[in-house]
Every structure is written in structure tokens, then in C-alpha cells.
DRENDO-1510 file (C-alpha; in Angstrom, 1 decimal, always signed):
<recs>
REC; n; res; u; v; w
REC; 1; UNK; +59.7; +1.8; -10.4 .
REC; 2; UNK; +60.4; +5.0; -12.4 .
REC; 3; UNK; +64.2; +5.1; -12.0 .
REC; 4; UNK; +64.7; +5.3; -15.8 .
REC; 5; UNK; +62.5; +8.3; -16.3 .
REC; 6; UNK; +63.8; +11.8; -15.4 .
REC; 7; UNK; +62.1; +13.5; -12.6 .
REC; 8; UNK; +61.5; +16.6; -14.7 .
REC; 9; UNK; +58.9; +14.6; -16.8 .
REC; 10; UNK; +55.2; +14.9; -15.8 .
REC; 11; UNK; +53.5; +11.8; -14.4 .
REC; 12; UNK; +51.6; +11.3; -17.7 .
REC; 13; UNK; +54.9; +9.9; -19.1 .
REC; 14; UNK; +55.2; +7.2; -16.4 .
REC; 15; UNK; +54.3; +3.6; -17.2 .
REC; 16; UNK; +53.5; +0.9; -14.7 .
REC; 17; UNK; +51.8; -2.5; -14.6 .
REC; 18; UNK; +49.3; -3.1; -11.9 .
REC; 19; UNK; +49.3; -6.6; -10.5 .
REC; 20; UNK; +46.6; -8.0; -8.2 .
REC; 21; UNK; +48.0; -10.3; -5.6 .
REC; 22; UNK; +45.7; -13.2; -4.9 .
REC; 23; UNK; +42.1; -12.8; -5.9 .
REC; 24; UNK; +39.1; -10.6; -5.2 .
REC; 25; UNK; +35.5; -11.6; -5.2 .
REC; 26; UNK; +32.4; -9.4; -5.2 .
REC; 27; UNK; +28.9; -10.8; -4.6 .
REC; 28; UNK; +25.5; -9.3; -4.1 .
REC; 29; UNK; +24.1; -10.6; -0.8 .
REC; 30; UNK; +20.5; -10.5; +0.5 .
REC; 31; UNK; +19.8; -9.5; +4.1 .
REC; 32; UNK; +16.3; -10.5; +5.4 .
REC; 33; UNK; +14.5; -8.2; +7.8 .
REC; 34; UNK; +13.4; -9.3; +11.3 .
REC; 35; UNK; +9.9; -9.3; +10.0 .
REC; 36; UNK; +8.7; -9.9; +6.5 .
REC; 37; UNK; +5.9; -7.3; +6.6 .
REC; 38; UNK; +5.0; -4.2; +8.4 .
REC; 39; UNK; +2.2; -1.6; +8.9 .
REC; 40; UNK; +2.4; +2.2; +9.6 .
REC; 41; UNK; +4.1; +2.8; +13.0 .
REC; 42; UNK; +5.9; -0.5; +13.0 .
REC; 43; UNK; +9.7; -0.8; +13.3 .
REC; 44; UNK; +11.7; -3.0; +11.0 .
REC; 45; UNK; +15.2; -4.1; +11.8 .
REC; 46; UNK; +17.8; -5.2; +9.3 .
REC; 47; UNK; +21.1; -6.7; +10.5 .
REC; 48; UNK; +24.1; -6.6; +8.2 .
REC; 49; UNK; +26.3; -9.8; +8.3 .
REC; 50; UNK; +29.3; -9.8; +10.5 .
REC; 51; UNK; +32.7; -10.6; +8.9 .
REC; 52; UNK; +32.0; -8.9; +5.6 .
REC; 53; UNK; +33.4; -5.9; +3.6 .
REC; 54; UNK; +30.2; -4.1; +2.7 .
REC; 55; UNK; +30.1; -1.6; -0.2 .
REC; 56; UNK; +27.7; +1.0; +1.3 .
REC; 57; UNK; +27.0; +2.7; -2.0 .
REC; 58; UNK; +25.3; -0.5; -3.2 .
REC; 59; UNK; +22.9; -0.7; -0.3 .
REC; 60; UNK; +19.3; -1.0; -1.4 .
REC; 61; UNK; +16.2; -1.6; +0.6 .
REC; 62; UNK; +13.4; -3.4; -1.1 .
REC; 63; UNK; +9.7; -3.7; -0.2 .
REC; 64; UNK; +6.3; -4.0; -1.8 .
REC; 65; UNK; +3.5; -1.6; -1.0 .
REC; 66; UNK; -0.3; -2.4; -0.9 .
REC; 67; UNK; -2.8; +0.4; -0.3 .
REC; 68; UNK; -6.3; +0.0; +1.1 .
REC; 69; UNK; -9.4; +2.1; +1.8 .
REC; 70; UNK; -12.9; +2.8; +0.6 .
REC; 71; UNK; -11.5; +5.5; -1.7 .
REC; 72; UNK; -8.2; +5.2; -3.5 .
REC; 73; UNK; -5.1; +7.1; -2.2 .
REC; 74; UNK; -1.7; +6.6; -3.7 .
REC; 75; UNK; +1.9; +7.1; -2.3 .
REC; 76; UNK; +3.7; +10.4; -2.4 .
REC; 77; UNK; +6.8; +11.0; -4.5 .
REC; 78; UNK; +10.0; +9.0; -3.6 .
REC; 79; UNK; +10.1; +5.6; -1.9 .
REC; 80; UNK; +12.0; +7.1; +1.0 .
REC; 81; UNK; +8.7; +8.9; +1.9 .
REC; 82; UNK; +7.6; +5.8; +3.7 .
REC; 83; UNK; +10.4; +6.1; +6.4 .
REC; 84; UNK; +9.4; +8.2; +9.3 .
REC; 85; UNK; +12.5; +7.6; +11.4 .
REC; 86; UNK; +15.8; +5.9; +10.6 .
REC; 87; UNK; +18.3; +4.8; +13.3 .
REC; 88; UNK; +21.7; +3.0; +13.0 .
REC; 89; UNK; +23.6; +1.1; +15.7 .
REC; 90; UNK; +27.0; -0.5; +15.6 .
REC; 91; UNK; +27.7; -3.1; +18.2 .
REC; 92; UNK; +24.8; -1.9; +20.3 .
REC; 93; UNK; +26.1; +1.7; +20.2 .
REC; 94; UNK; +23.8; +4.3; +18.6 .
REC; 95; UNK; +25.6; +6.0; +15.7 .
REC; 96; UNK; +22.7; +8.1; +14.3 .
REC; 97; UNK; +19.0; +8.7; +14.7 .
REC; 98; UNK; +17.3; +10.8; +12.1 .
REC; 99; UNK; +13.8; +12.0; +12.9 .
REC; 100; UNK; +11.4; +13.0; +10.1 .
REC; 101; UNK; +13.7; +11.2; +7.6 .
REC; 102; UNK; +11.2; +11.3; +4.8 .
REC; 103; UNK; +10.7; +15.1; +5.0 .
REC; 104; UNK; +14.5; +15.6; +5.0 .
REC; 105; UNK; +14.9; +13.3; +2.0 .
REC; 106; UNK; +12.2; +15.2; +0.1 .
REC; 107; UNK; +13.8; +18.5; +0.8 .
REC; 108; UNK; +17.3; +17.4; -0.3 .
REC; 109; UNK; +16.1; +15.4; -3.2 .
REC; 110; UNK; +14.1; +18.3; -4.6 .
REC; 111; UNK; +17.2; +20.5; -4.3 .
REC; 112; UNK; +19.4; +18.0; -6.0 .
REC; 113; UNK; +17.4; +16.9; -9.0 .
REC; 114; UNK; +18.7; +13.4; -9.9 .
REC; 115; UNK; +17.5; +12.5; -13.4 .
REC; 116; UNK; +14.2; +10.6; -13.0 .
REC; 117; UNK; +15.4; +7.9; -15.4 .
REC; 118; UNK; +17.7; +6.8; -12.6 .
REC; 119; UNK; +14.7; +6.1; -10.4 .
REC; 120; UNK; +12.7; +3.9; -12.6 .
REC; 121; UNK; +13.8; +0.7; -10.8 .
REC; 122; UNK; +11.4; +1.4; -7.9 .
REC; 123; UNK; +12.6; +4.6; -6.4 .
REC; 124; UNK; +9.2; +6.2; -7.4 .
REC; 125; UNK; +10.8; +9.5; -8.5 .
REC; 126; UNK; +7.7; +10.1; -10.6 .
REC; 127; UNK; +4.3; +9.2; -9.2 .
REC; 128; UNK; +2.2; +11.0; -11.8 .
REC; 129; UNK; +2.1; +8.0; -14.3 .
REC; 130; UNK; +1.4; +4.4; -13.5 .
REC; 131; UNK; +2.8; +2.0; -16.1 .
REC; 132; UNK; +1.6; -1.5; -16.8 .
REC; 133; UNK; +2.1; -4.1; -19.6 .
REC; 134; UNK; +0.0; -6.9; -21.0 .
REC; 135; UNK; +1.0; -10.5; -20.4 .
REC; 136; UNK; +3.6; -12.1; -22.6 .
REC; 137; UNK; +2.4; -13.9; -25.8 .
REC; 138; UNK; +3.7; -14.9; -29.2 .
REC; 139; UNK; +4.4; -11.3; -30.1 .
REC; 140; UNK; +5.5; -8.1; -28.3 .
REC; 141; UNK; +3.4; -7.0; -25.3 .
REC; 142; UNK; +1.9; -3.5; -25.1 .
REC; 143; UNK; +3.0; -1.0; -22.4 .
REC; 144; UNK; +0.2; +1.1; -21.1 .
REC; 145; UNK; +0.4; +4.4; -19.1 .
REC; 146; UNK; -2.3; +5.8; -16.8 .
REC; 147; UNK; -2.4; +9.2; -15.1 .
REC; 148; UNK; -2.3; +8.5; -11.4 .
REC; 149; UNK; -4.8; +11.2; -10.6 .
REC; 150; UNK; -7.7; +9.5; -12.4 .
REC; 151; UNK; -10.7; +8.7; -10.2 .
REC; 152; UNK; -10.7; +5.1; -11.6 .
REC; 153; UNK; -7.1; +4.3; -10.5 .
REC; 154; UNK; -6.9; +1.1; -8.5 .
REC; 155; UNK; -5.3; +0.5; -5.2 .
REC; 156; UNK; -1.6; -0.6; -5.2 .
REC; 157; UNK; -1.2; -4.3; -4.9 .
REC; 158; UNK; +2.3; -5.3; -3.9 .
REC; 159; UNK; +4.0; -2.6; -6.1 .
REC; 160; UNK; +7.8; -2.9; -5.8 .
REC; 161; UNK; +9.6; +0.0; -4.1 .
REC; 162; UNK; +13.4; +0.5; -3.8 .
REC; 163; UNK; +15.5; +2.9; -1.6 .
REC; 164; UNK; +19.0; +3.1; -3.0 .
REC; 165; UNK; +19.9; +6.7; -2.0 .
REC; 166; UNK; +20.4; +7.5; +1.7 .
REC; 167; UNK; +20.9; +10.4; +4.0 .
REC; 168; UNK; +23.4; +9.9; +6.9 .
REC; 169; UNK; +26.0; +7.3; +7.3 .
REC; 170; UNK; +25.0; +5.3; +4.2 .
REC; 171; UNK; +24.9; +8.6; +2.2 .
REC; 172; UNK; +27.2; +9.5; -0.7 .
REC; 173; UNK; +29.2; +12.1; +1.4 .
REC; 174; UNK; +30.6; +9.5; +3.9 .
REC; 175; UNK; +34.4; +9.6; +3.7 .
REC; 176; UNK; +34.7; +5.9; +2.8 .
REC; 177; UNK; +32.1; +3.6; +1.3 .
REC; 178; UNK; +33.7; +0.3; +2.5 .
REC; 179; UNK; +32.5; -0.9; +5.9 .
REC; 180; UNK; +34.3; -3.8; +7.5 .
REC; 181; UNK; +31.7; -5.4; +9.7 .
REC; 182; UNK; +34.2; -7.7; +11.4 .
REC; 183; UNK; +35.6; -4.6; +13.0 .
REC; 184; UNK; +32.4; -2.7; +13.8 .
REC; 185; UNK; +30.4; -5.7; +15.1 .
REC; 186; UNK; +26.6; -6.1; +14.4 .
REC; 187; UNK; +25.2; -3.3; +12.3 .
REC; 188; UNK; +21.5; -2.8; +12.8 .
REC; 189; UNK; +19.4; -0.5; +10.5 .
REC; 190; UNK; +16.0; +0.3; +12.1 .
REC; 191; UNK; +13.2; +1.9; +10.2 .
REC; 192; UNK; +9.9; +3.3; +11.6 .
REC; 193; UNK; +7.2; +3.3; +8.9 .
REC; 194; UNK; +5.3; +6.6; +8.3 .
REC; 195; UNK; +1.7; +7.4; +9.2 .
REC; 196; UNK; -0.7; +7.1; +6.2 .
REC; 197; UNK; -1.7; +10.8; +6.5 .
REC; 198; UNK; +1.7; +12.0; +5.3 .
REC; 199; UNK; +2.6; +9.4; +2.7 .
REC; 200; UNK; -0.8; +8.8; +1.0 .
REC; 201; UNK; -2.7; +11.3; -1.3 .
REC; 202; UNK; -6.2; +10.8; -2.7 .
REC; 203; UNK; -7.1; +10.7; -6.4 .
REC; 204; UNK; -9.5; +13.0; -8.3 .
REC; 205; UNK; -12.9; +12.0; -7.1 .
REC; 206; UNK; -15.9; +14.0; -6.0 .
REC; 207; UNK; -15.1; +16.9; -3.7 .
REC; 208; UNK; -17.3; +15.3; -1.0 .
REC; 209; UNK; -15.1; +12.2; -0.8 .
REC; 210; UNK; -13.2; +11.7; +2.4 .
REC; 211; UNK; -10.3; +9.4; +3.2 .
REC; 212; UNK; -11.1; +8.1; +6.7 .
REC; 213; UNK; -9.9; +4.5; +6.4 .
REC; 214; UNK; -7.0; +4.7; +4.1 .
REC; 215; UNK; -3.8; +2.9; +5.0 .
REC; 216; UNK; -1.0; +0.8; +3.5 .
REC; 217; UNK; +1.0; -2.3; +4.3 .
REC; 218; UNK; +4.5; -3.3; +3.2 .
REC; 219; UNK; +5.7; -6.8; +2.5 .
REC; 220; UNK; +8.7; -8.8; +1.2 .
REC; 221; UNK; +11.1; -6.5; +3.1 .
REC; 222; UNK; +14.8; -7.2; +2.5 .
REC; 223; UNK; +18.1; -5.5; +1.8 .
REC; 224; UNK; +20.8; -6.1; -0.8 .
REC; 225; UNK; +24.4; -4.9; -1.0 .
REC; 226; UNK; +27.7; -5.9; -2.5 .
REC; 227; UNK; +30.1; -7.9; -0.3 .
REC; 228; UNK; +33.8; -7.9; -1.1 .
REC; 229; UNK; +36.5; -10.3; -0.1 .
REC; 230; UNK; +40.3; -10.8; -0.8 .
REC; 231; UNK; +42.3; -13.9; -0.7 .
REC; 232; UNK; +45.4; -11.7; -0.1 .
REC; 233; UNK; +45.3; -10.4; +3.5 .
REC; 234; UNK; +47.2; -7.2; +2.8 .
REC; 235; UNK; +44.0; -5.1; +3.3 .
REC; 236; UNK; +43.0; -6.8; +6.5 .
REC; 237; UNK; +46.5; -6.4; +7.9 .
REC; 238; UNK; +46.6; -2.7; +6.9 .
REC; 239; UNK; +43.6; -1.8; +9.0 .
REC; 240; UNK; +44.6; -4.2; +11.8 .
REC; 241; UNK; +43.7; -2.8; +15.2 .
REC; 242; UNK; +43.9; +0.8; +14.0 .
REC; 243; UNK; +41.4; +3.5; +15.0 .
REC; 244; UNK; +39.3; +3.5; +11.8 .
REC; 245; UNK; +37.6; +6.8; +11.3 .
REC; 246; UNK; +34.5; +7.4; +9.1 .
REC; 247; UNK; +33.4; +11.0; +8.4 .
REC; 248; UNK; +29.6; +11.1; +7.9 .
REC; 249; UNK; +26.6; +13.5; +8.0 .
REC; 250; UNK; +23.9; +13.6; +10.7 .
REC; 251; UNK; +20.8; +15.7; +11.0 .
REC; 252; UNK; +19.0; +17.4; +13.8 .
REC; 253; UNK; +15.4; +18.4; +13.2 .
REC; 254; UNK; +13.7; +20.9; +15.6 .
REC; 255; UNK; +10.0; +21.6; +15.3 .
REC; 256; UNK; +8.3; +24.6; +16.9 .
REC; 257; UNK; +4.7; +25.6; +17.8 .
REC; 258; UNK; +2.4; +26.6; +15.0 .
REC; 259; UNK; +2.2; +30.3; +14.0 .
REC; 260; UNK; +0.2; +32.4; +11.7 .
REC; 261; UNK; +2.1; +33.8; +8.8 .
REC; 262; UNK; +1.0; +37.4; +9.5 .
REC; 263; UNK; +2.8; +37.2; +12.9 .
REC; 264; UNK; +6.0; +35.9; +11.3 .
REC; 265; UNK; +8.5; +33.4; +12.5 .
REC; 266; UNK; +11.0; +34.0; +15.3 .
REC; 267; UNK; +12.3; +30.7; +16.6 .
REC; 268; UNK; +15.5; +29.6; +18.4 .
REC; 269; UNK; +17.1; +26.3; +18.9 .
REC; 270; UNK; +20.2; +25.3; +20.8 .
REC; 271; UNK; +22.8; +22.8; +19.7 .
REC; 272; UNK; +26.2; +21.6; +20.7 .
REC; 273; UNK; +28.2; +19.9; +17.9 .
REC; 274; UNK; +31.8; +19.6; +16.7 .
REC; 275; UNK; +31.0; +20.7; +13.2 .
REC; 276; UNK; +27.7; +22.2; +11.9 .
REC; 277; UNK; +27.9; +22.1; +8.1 .
REC; 278; UNK; +24.7; +24.1; +7.3 .
REC; 279; UNK; +21.4; +25.0; +8.7 .
REC; 280; UNK; +18.1; +25.7; +7.1 .
REC; 281; UNK; +14.6; +26.8; +8.0 .
REC; 282; UNK; +11.3; +25.9; +6.4 .
REC; 283; UNK; +7.6; +25.5; +7.2 .
REC; 284; UNK; +5.2; +22.6; +7.0 .
REC; 285; UNK; +1.5; +22.3; +7.6 .
REC; 286; UNK; -0.3; +20.1; +10.1 .
REC; 287; UNK; -1.9; +17.1; +8.6 .
REC; 288; UNK; -4.8; +15.5; +10.4 .
REC; 289; UNK; -5.6; +12.7; +8.0 .
REC; 290; UNK; -5.2; +11.5; +4.4 .
REC; 291; UNK; -6.3; +14.2; +1.9 .
REC; 292; UNK; -6.2; +14.7; -1.8 .
REC; 293; UNK; -2.8; +14.7; -3.6 .
REC; 294; UNK; -1.5; +18.2; -4.3 .
REC; 295; UNK; -1.4; +18.2; -8.1 .
REC; 296; UNK; -3.3; +19.9; -10.9 .
REC; 297; UNK; -6.5; +17.9; -11.5 .
REC; 298; UNK; -6.7; +16.2; -8.1 .
REC; 299; UNK; -9.9; +18.2; -7.3 .
REC; 300; UNK; -11.6; +17.2; -10.6 .
REC; 301; UNK; -14.9; +15.4; -10.0 .
REC; 302; UNK; -15.3; +12.4; -12.3 .
REC; 303; UNK; -11.8; +12.9; -13.6 .
REC; 304; UNK; -10.8; +11.9; -17.1 .
REC; 305; UNK; -7.6; +12.2; -19.1 .
REC; 306; UNK; -8.8; +15.7; -20.2 .
REC; 307; UNK; -9.0; +17.0; -16.7 .
REC; 308; UNK; -6.0; +15.5; -15.0 .
REC; 309; UNK; -2.3; +15.7; -16.0 .
REC; 310; UNK; +1.0; +14.0; -15.4 .
REC; 311; UNK; +4.4; +15.5; -14.8 .
REC; 312; UNK; +5.4; +15.6; -18.4 .
REC; 313; UNK; +2.1; +17.2; -19.5 .
REC; 314; UNK; +2.6; +19.8; -16.8 .
REC; 315; UNK; +6.1; +20.7; -17.9 .
REC; 316; UNK; +4.9; +21.0; -21.5 .
REC; 317; UNK; +2.8; +24.1; -20.5 .
REC; 318; UNK; +2.9; +25.0; -16.8 .
REC; 319; UNK; +1.1; +28.3; -17.5 .
REC; 320; UNK; -2.0; +26.3; -18.5 .
REC; 321; UNK; -2.1; +24.2; -15.3 .
REC; 322; UNK; -2.0; +26.7; -12.6 .
REC; 323; UNK; -3.5; +25.8; -9.2 .
REC; 324; UNK; -5.9; +22.9; -9.5 .
REC; 325; UNK; -8.9; +22.1; -11.6 .
REC; 326; UNK; -11.8; +22.2; -9.2 .
REC; 327; UNK; -13.7; +25.1; -10.8 .
REC; 328; UNK; -14.1; +26.8; -7.4 .
REC; 329; UNK; -12.1; +29.7; -6.1 .
REC; 330; UNK; -11.8; +28.1; -2.6 .
REC; 331; UNK; -10.1; +24.9; -3.6 .
REC; 332; UNK; -8.5; +25.8; -6.9 .
REC; 333; UNK; -5.5; +27.3; -5.3 .
REC; 334; UNK; -2.9; +24.6; -4.8 .
REC; 335; UNK; -1.6; +21.7; -6.8 .
REC; 336; UNK; +0.3; +22.8; -9.9 .
REC; 337; UNK; +3.0; +20.2; -10.6 .
REC; 338; UNK; +3.8; +19.3; -7.0 .
REC; 339; UNK; +2.5; +15.7; -7.2 .
REC; 340; UNK; +2.9; +14.9; -3.5 .
REC; 341; UNK; +1.0; +15.2; -0.3 .
REC; 342; UNK; +0.3; +18.1; +1.9 .
REC; 343; UNK; +2.5; +16.7; +4.6 .
REC; 344; UNK; +5.6; +17.1; +2.4 .
REC; 345; UNK; +4.8; +20.6; +1.1 .
REC; 346; UNK; +7.3; +23.2; +2.4 .
REC; 347; UNK; +5.1; +26.4; +2.4 .
REC; 348; UNK; +7.1; +29.6; +2.5 .
REC; 349; UNK; +4.7; +31.4; +0.1 .
REC; 350; UNK; +4.6; +35.2; +0.5 .
REC; 351; UNK; +8.0; +35.2; +2.3 .
REC; 352; UNK; +9.3; +38.8; +2.6 .
REC; 353; UNK; +12.6; +38.3; +4.4 .
REC; 354; UNK; +14.7; +35.6; +6.1 .
REC; 355; UNK; +17.6; +36.0; +8.5 .
REC; 356; UNK; +19.8; +33.7; +10.7 .
REC; 357; UNK; +21.8; +34.7; +13.7 .
REC; 358; UNK; +24.0; +32.6; +16.0 .
REC; 359; UNK; +24.5; +33.8; +19.6 .
REC; 360; UNK; +22.8; +37.1; +18.7 .
REC; 361; UNK; +25.2; +37.8; +15.8 .
REC; 362; UNK; +23.4; +38.1; +12.5 .
REC; 363; UNK; +25.2; +36.1; +9.8 .
REC; 364; UNK; +24.5; +38.3; +6.8 .
REC; 365; UNK; +24.5; +42.1; +6.2 .
REC; 366; UNK; +20.7; +42.3; +6.5 .
REC; 367; UNK; +17.6; +40.1; +6.3 .
REC; 368; UNK; +17.5; +38.5; +2.8 .
REC; 369; UNK; +14.6; +38.9; +0.4 .
REC; 370; UNK; +13.2; +36.1; -1.7 .
REC; 371; UNK; +15.7; +36.5; -4.5 .
REC; 372; UNK; +18.7; +36.9; -2.2 .
REC; 373; UNK; +17.7; +34.0; +0.0 .
REC; 374; UNK; +17.4; +31.8; -3.1 .
REC; 375; UNK; +20.9; +32.8; -4.3 .
REC; 376; UNK; +22.2; +32.1; -0.7 .
REC; 377; UNK; +20.6; +28.6; -1.0 .
REC; 378; UNK; +22.6; +28.0; -4.2 .
REC; 379; UNK; +25.8; +29.0; -2.5 .
REC; 380; UNK; +25.1; +26.9; +0.5 .
REC; 381; UNK; +24.4; +23.8; -1.6 .
REC; 382; UNK; +27.6; +24.3; -3.6 .
REC; 383; UNK; +26.4; +24.8; -7.2 .
REC; 384; UNK; +25.9; +28.6; -7.7 .
REC; 385; UNK; +28.5; +28.8; -10.5 .
REC; 386; UNK; +27.8; +28.2; -14.2 .
REC; 387; UNK; +29.9; +25.0; -14.3 .
REC; 388; UNK; +30.0; +24.1; -10.6 .
REC; 389; UNK; +27.5; +21.3; -10.8 .
REC; 390; UNK; +25.2; +19.5; -13.1 .
REC; 391; UNK; +22.6; +19.3; -10.3 .
REC; 392; UNK; +19.5; +21.5; -10.5 .
REC; 393; UNK; +16.2; +21.8; -8.6 .
REC; 394; UNK; +13.1; +19.7; -9.1 .
REC; 395; UNK; +11.9; +20.2; -12.7 .
REC; 396; UNK; +8.5; +21.4; -11.6 .
REC; 397; UNK; +10.0; +24.5; -9.9 .
REC; 398; UNK; +9.3; +26.7; -12.9 .
REC; 399; UNK; +9.3; +30.0; -11.0 .
REC; 400; UNK; +10.4; +31.5; -7.7 .
REC; 401; UNK; +6.8; +31.7; -6.7 .
REC; 402; UNK; +6.4; +27.9; -7.2 .
REC; 403; UNK; +9.6; +27.3; -5.3 .
REC; 404; UNK; +8.5; +29.1; -2.2 .
REC; 405; UNK; +4.9; +27.8; -2.3 .
REC; 406; UNK; +5.8; +24.1; -2.5 .
REC; 407; UNK; +9.5; +23.5; -2.0 .
REC; 408; UNK; +10.7; +26.6; +0.0 .
REC; 409; UNK; +13.7; +26.4; +2.4 .
REC; 410; UNK; +16.2; +29.0; +3.5 .
REC; 411; UNK; +19.8; +27.5; +3.8 .
REC; 412; UNK; +22.8; +29.0; +5.5 .
REC; 413; UNK; +26.2; +27.5; +5.0 .
REC; 414; UNK; +28.6; +27.4; +8.0 .
REC; 415; UNK; +31.4; +25.5; +6.3 .
REC; 416; UNK; +34.3; +25.9; +3.9 .
REC; 417; UNK; +33.2; +23.8; +1.0 .
REC; 418; UNK; +36.0; +21.5; -0.2 .
REC; 419; UNK; +34.7; +18.4; -2.0 .
REC; 420; UNK; +38.2; +17.0; -2.6 .
REC; 421; UNK; +39.0; +16.6; +1.1 .
REC; 422; UNK; +37.1; +15.1; +4.0 .
REC; 423; UNK; +37.8; +17.0; +7.1 .
REC; 424; UNK; +35.6; +18.7; +9.7 .
REC; 425; UNK; +35.2; +22.3; +8.5 .
REC; 426; UNK; +31.9; +23.5; +9.9 .
REC; 427; UNK; +31.1; +25.7; +12.8 .
REC; 428; UNK; +32.0; +24.2; +16.1 .
REC; 429; UNK; +29.9; +24.7; +19.2 .
REC; 430; UNK; +31.3; +21.8; +21.1 .
REC; 431; UNK; +31.6; +22.4; +24.9 .
REC; 432; UNK; +29.2; +25.4; +24.8 .
REC; 433; UNK; +25.8; +25.3; +23.2 .
REC; 434; UNK; +25.1; +27.9; +20.5 .
REC; 435; UNK; +21.8; +29.6; +20.0 .
REC; 436; UNK; +20.6; +29.4; +16.4 .
REC; 437; UNK; +17.8; +31.9; +15.6 .
REC; 438; UNK; +15.7; +32.1; +12.5 .
REC; 439; UNK; +13.5; +35.1; +11.7 .
REC; 440; UNK; +11.2; +34.9; +8.7 .
REC; 441; UNK; +8.6; +37.6; +7.8 .
REC; 442; UNK; +5.6; +37.3; +5.4 .
REC; 443; UNK; +3.6; +39.8; +3.5 .
REC; 444; UNK; -0.1; +40.4; +4.0 .
REC; 445; UNK; -1.9; +41.6; +7.2 .
REC; 446; UNK; -4.7; +39.0; +6.6 .
REC; 447; UNK; -2.2; +36.1; +6.0 .
REC; 448; UNK; -3.6; +33.9; +8.7 .
REC; 449; UNK; -2.5; +30.5; +7.3 .
REC; 450; UNK; -1.1; +28.4; +10.1 .
REC; 451; UNK; +2.3; +26.8; +9.5 .
REC; 452; UNK; +4.8; +24.8; +11.6 .
REC; 453; UNK; +8.3; +26.2; +11.5 .
REC; 454; UNK; +11.3; +23.9; +11.8 .
REC; 455; UNK; +15.1; +24.3; +11.8 .
REC; 456; UNK; +17.4; +21.5; +10.5 .
REC; 457; UNK; +21.1; +21.3; +11.2 .
REC; 458; UNK; +23.4; +19.2; +9.1 .
REC; 459; UNK; +26.3; +18.0; +11.2 .
REC; 460; UNK; +29.7; +16.5; +10.2 .
REC; 461; UNK; +30.5; +13.7; +12.6 .
REC; 462; UNK; +33.3; +11.2; +12.9 .
REC; 463; UNK; +32.8; +7.5; +13.8 .
REC; 464; UNK; +35.8; +5.9; +15.6 .
REC; 465; UNK; +36.1; +2.1; +15.4 .
REC; 466; UNK; +38.8; +1.0; +17.8 .
REC; 467; UNK; +40.3; -2.4; +18.8 .
REC; 468; UNK; +37.8; -4.7; +20.5 .
REC; 469; UNK; +34.9; -3.2; +18.5 .
REC; 470; UNK; +34.8; -0.1; +20.6 .
REC; 471; UNK; +32.5; +2.4; +18.9 .
REC; 472; UNK; +32.7; +6.1; +19.5 .
REC; 473; UNK; +31.0; +9.0; +17.7 .
REC; 474; UNK; +32.3; +12.6; +17.9 .
</recs>
């Protein structure tokens, strides 16, 4: 094609005409769930159509949320908070099962701050303001905002939610985003809906108010995605009966027995995997039932706009909105700009040191203090440099103390980061299980707060799709 251009010239001097053979069509298709509605604890299955080329990056799960209860409690931040467990099967073969999916999503989303303006289509990235508009008339209609912490806020009534960002096989780090379902067979996405105690948080009512009967229901559940097709069969012939390989991420969550912070954390988990990308440790608190949302003003009796805030008001002066607004020293200790539930709080407050070891070999020169652990997190997540990434943390993390009190996690990378190539590059423990140990110490001899430690491992896996729809995961 370039025979008339000297080889010494750079490719910028090459000219070519791209011609599409045949035609290509791209349509958005709708996939109905096996049940139109669901309640907490139910499992919903969605089956992708066989014989299609699915653009996985376009995958979006739609559902409407209705809340109920004597006193109003509203959903936590992010639509994905409603998913307790997510599993994926290809041709009746399990590809991935992710436990505590919503907690993982909250952790990764808060460490990779996607602009909230990209979540206004139902992803619920900001739950601090509820927007409405008046009915259409001969002129323009008024848009009205309401702080979600107000005591007079009404229950949700079929509010549209959308999940268009995923962890796991449908995530952005899968090696290819095109899934030929004629080769993989029936693809079933199964979702278990979360308990109300984790996903719902009460509004600013009297301190004596309890939330004993709060729940939610979801309706109008369906999935949309782009489906591609070509009249020219070159693509279909090229994949033929080859061993199609998809690189994707999977996650293992290990929870441990509750401990008091003054005793510290010393936990060990065992795992056998071909490639461990990174691990991290964090702590959550046991939630027995629906409680008030963690946000400044949620403890304000008879709340008004002068005693509750929203995300943007908090960011305008975070020093003025420290703790809560209860007026008492016992309850005015947590809230700030978190705007989510106690079940999704990652509480590493007062952390003194953190260290990881594998098979009794410590990974770093010494236990890391708060500042060193935070820097190690940035390195593990791949954006420690000035120009390495546009990503940041959740905007309400205005100090290191806020980070460890509400969002804290200690990451440890075990891979060679190369975003331009997809190959397994993490620690291999295949064939012989490795012992991953996390030790975390806290300051304060009277620090008796009870927390639940957990270790999460992010794994690199390869899905093999062979002739005859034979599915294998390694």
C-alpha cells in the first residue's frame, strides 16, 4: 500500500483510504429480567441474547426504587449499593462470584473519583440533594432542589436508578469489550439485592426516632446494551473455532471476627491464584438495622435548611461542618460530608501502622504509618505522579483524618503496572496456597471501638472460550 513512500519516512506521512466491506449495524437492545420486581434478599437473573456481539462497555442495568417505613430512610450513595452479591455464568459454567459487591464498589469508586456530572442519569453519585421539577405548562417549568437530610423528605416512589459501571468481567479493565454470545452460549447475570440495614439511612428527625420497619422494593428491572452485527463475515471467520481469551478482574473478600481497636488487627487469609494484582485491608462496623445517614445534620431534631447541608455546601466550608449537628457530645462525632450509611463506612481512624506480609515475608521495609500507607495506596492504584492520572479521591476527603475515618483502606500492589498491555503480571500462588497477613495497629489504650477487619484480593483471570462452547477460567 505504501510502496511509493520511502521507508525512512515516519508513519505520519503515510496516506490510506479505509473501506468498509459490506455494512455494520449497531442497535441498543433491551433485556428483560426473569422477574420484573424484587425485594431485599431476592435474586434477579438477566440472560443476554445468544447469537449477538455485545458491547460490554454499554451494559446498563435499570431499576426503580421505592422506599417504605414509618420514618423516612433514603438510599446510600451509588446505585451499585443495592447489589449484595453479583455472579456471572457462561453456558452454565460459573465465571465469577463477587461477594459484598456493593462494599467493593464503594471502596473503588471513592478512590477513583469519576465526575459526579457523569452520574446524573440515575447512578446516584450524589444523594445529598433531591431534584424535582414542576409539570409542563405554557412556559418553562421550575427545577426545585431539596436537601435529602430534611426531616420532611418523602419516601422514594419509583425513583429511576442506573448501574453503568461494573467491577469484574463487565468492568473497564477487561481485555476486550466485545462479547460474542454465539460462542460463549447463554450468559446469565445474577444479582442478590442488599439488606435494608446497609443501603438505607434515616433522615434528620428526633433523636428518639427508630427505623424498625424500613425497607425498599425495586421494580421495572431490565438491562440495555449495544448489539453489533456485520454483513461481511470476515470477523466471524477470524474468530472461527479459536480459543478466545478474555483477561478480566475478579475479587476475593475475606471477613474476620470482630476486634477492638486497642488490641489491633492481626489476620491471615490463604489464597491460590494465578495472578494477584493487589490486596487491601480495611475495617467495617457491624450494622444491626437501619440507622441515621452519616452526614452533617442527620442528627438535627426538626431539621431545616439551616441545620442540614448538602455535598456542595459541605465542600464550601468543611471546617464549619465537622462531626454532626446534634448538639450533644455523644452523638456529634460522625457525619461530616460522608453522606452514606454506617454499613459502607471504612473506619481506620486512629491507625498507627499497617503492614502486609506473604508467607511470613514482610513486603515493605517496615510497618507504614498513616502518611506512608496513603502514599503506598497512590502507588498501588497507579496515579501517584503529577501527570499520571486525572483521577482523584472522593471530593469530601478533605484531610488525611477524614480519609481514615470514613474511606480508609491500605492497598498493596503485587503487579507490574502496564496499562498498554494486557497480560498476567501479578503474584502467582497457583499450585501452592500463599498466606497473606495484615497487621494494623491503632493508637489509644481506651480505643474499644469494635470493627470487622477484611482483606480483599484483586485477581487477574483469563476466560477461555473454546470450540463447542467449552468455558474454562484460569
